[in-house]
C-alpha positions as CSV (number, residue, x, y, z in Angstrom):
1,X,-66.6,21.8,-89.0
2,X,-68.9,18.8,-88.8
3,X,-72.0,21.0,-89.4
4,X,-70.9,22.3,-92.9
5,X,-69.8,18.8,-93.9
6,X,-73.1,17.3,-92.9
7,X,-75.1,20.1,-94.6
8,X,-77.2,20.8,-91.6
9,X,-77.7,23.7,-89.2
10,X,-76.1,23.9,-85.8
11,X,-79.6,23.7,-84.2
12,X,-80.3,20.4,-86.0
13,X,-76.9,19.1,-84.7
14,X,-77.7,19.9,-81.1
15,X,-81.3,18.6,-81.3
16,X,-80.0,15.2,-82.4
17,X,-76.7,15.2,-80.5
18,X,-77.0,17.1,-77.2
19,X,-73.5,16.1,-76.1
20,X,-70.3,15.7,-78.0
21,X,-70.1,12.1,-76.9
22,X,-73.4,11.3,-78.5
23,X,-72.1,12.7,-81.8
24,X,-68.9,10.8,-81.5
25,X,-70.8,7.6,-80.8
26,X,-73.1,8.0,-83.7
27,X,-70.2,8.7,-86.0
28,X,-68.3,5.6,-84.8
29,X,-71.4,3.5,-85.2
30,X,-71.8,4.7,-88.8
31,X,-68.1,4.0,-89.6
32,X,-68.2,0.5,-88.0
33,X,-71.2,-0.3,-90.1
34,X,-69.4,0.9,-93.2
35,X,-66.4,-1.3,-92.2
36,X,-68.6,-4.3,-91.8
37,X,-70.3,-3.8,-95.1
38,X,-67.0,-3.3,-96.8
39,X,-65.6,-6.5,-95.2
40,X,-68.7,-8.5,-96.4
41,X,-68.3,-7.1,-99.9
42,X,-64.6,-7.8,-100.1
43,X,-64.9,-11.2,-98.6
44,X,-67.5,-12.3,-101.2
45,X,-70.0,-13.2,-98.6
46,X,-67.7,-15.2,-96.4
47,X,-68.1,-13.0,-93.4
48,X,-70.3,-14.5,-90.7
49,X,-73.9,-13.6,-91.1
50,X,-74.2,-12.8,-87.4
51,X,-71.3,-10.3,-87.3
52,X,-72.5,-6.9,-86.1
53,X,-71.2,-3.4,-85.9
54,X,-70.8,-4.0,-82.1
55,X,-68.4,-6.9,-83.1
56,X,-66.4,-4.5,-85.2
57,X,-66.2,-2.0,-82.3
58,X,-64.9,-4.7,-80.0
59,X,-62.3,-5.8,-82.6
60,X,-61.1,-2.2,-83.1
61,X,-60.8,-1.6,-79.4
62,X,-59.0,-4.9,-78.8
63,X,-56.6,-4.2,-81.6
64,X,-55.9,-0.7,-80.2
65,X,-55.2,-2.3,-76.8
66,X,-52.8,-4.9,-78.3
67,X,-50.9,-2.2,-80.2
68,X,-50.9,0.4,-77.3
69,X,-49.7,-2.1,-74.7
70,X,-47.3,-3.9,-77.0
71,X,-49.2,-7.0,-75.9
72,X,-48.2,-9.2,-78.7
73,X,-48.0,-9.5,-82.5
74,X,-50.9,-7.3,-83.8
75,X,-50.6,-8.9,-87.2
76,X,-51.2,-12.4,-85.7
77,X,-54.1,-10.9,-83.7
78,X,-55.7,-9.6,-86.9
79,X,-55.2,-13.0,-88.6
80,X,-56.9,-14.8,-85.8
81,X,-59.8,-12.3,-85.8
82,X,-60.3,-12.5,-89.5
83,X,-60.3,-16.3,-89.4
84,X,-63.0,-16.0,-86.7
85,X,-65.1,-13.7,-88.8
86,X,-65.2,-16.2,-91.7
87,X,-68.3,-18.1,-92.3
């Protein structure tokens, strides 16, 4: 399903992503970069200049852990994180 959506052949896919994990990692990296760009656009430039896609990955993983483990108020967690991302 990914190959037709990307508009490439299966050979191209396997040359660039020899393992399923590599494809998933590249897709996640792309999505996190989009999320960071969106946040910067929506925040009117008030997102920290040093925020990276790796930071977004950490935030998403931490949020998933908070929710999965019922480790607290996830809304409060997001509020704290968003305040920390401000410039």
